[in-house]
N, C-alpha and C positions, 0 to 999 in steps of 0.2 A: 769796702767799696773802693774802686779805683777811678782815677781821673786821667784821661789821656791829654798830655800837653804837647805843644808843638816843638819841633826841632828846627831852629833854635827857639829858646824861650828865655825869659828873664831868669837870672841866676837864683833868685830867691823863691821861685815858684815851687820847686820840689820841696824845700824846707817848709814853706807855708802849708802845703797840702799834707805833708807828713805830720806836722804838728796838729793839724785838724783831724787826723785819724784816717786820712786817705792814702792809698798807694798811688804814686805817680808813675804812669807809663808814658812812653813817648810815641808820637806819631809824626809821619813826614808832613811837611808843610812848605818848606822853602828849598829851592834848588840853587846851591851856591854856584854851580857851573853856568847856569843861564841867568842868575840873579833875578829869579822870578818864582812865582808860586809853583810848587810841585803838585799840581792838581791831580794827576793820575796816581801819584804815590799816596796823597792824602785820601783820595776816594778808596783806593785799595786797602789802606789801613783801617778806614772806617768800616768797610764791608767785612773785613776779617775780624773785627772786634766782637766780643760777645754782646748779645742783645741787652739793652739797658745800659750800655757803656756811656760814660760822661766824657765830653770833650771840651777843652778850653781852646777857643778859637780867637785869634787876634784880628781886630779890625784895624785898618790903616787910617789913622786920624791925626796925623801930625801936620 
């Protein structure tokens, strides 16, 4: 089973999911040029993912 993680993500996320037996794949989330959410890229990656894919989404709560 795979989990799609955001780009960027915390450095330890890939290792945590790999240790748990999951394959970590990356999906767009943040646009460094605009310093904002890459909404169109994120939606495109979600739509292109196989049915039943799992996604790790980050909420802003700082």
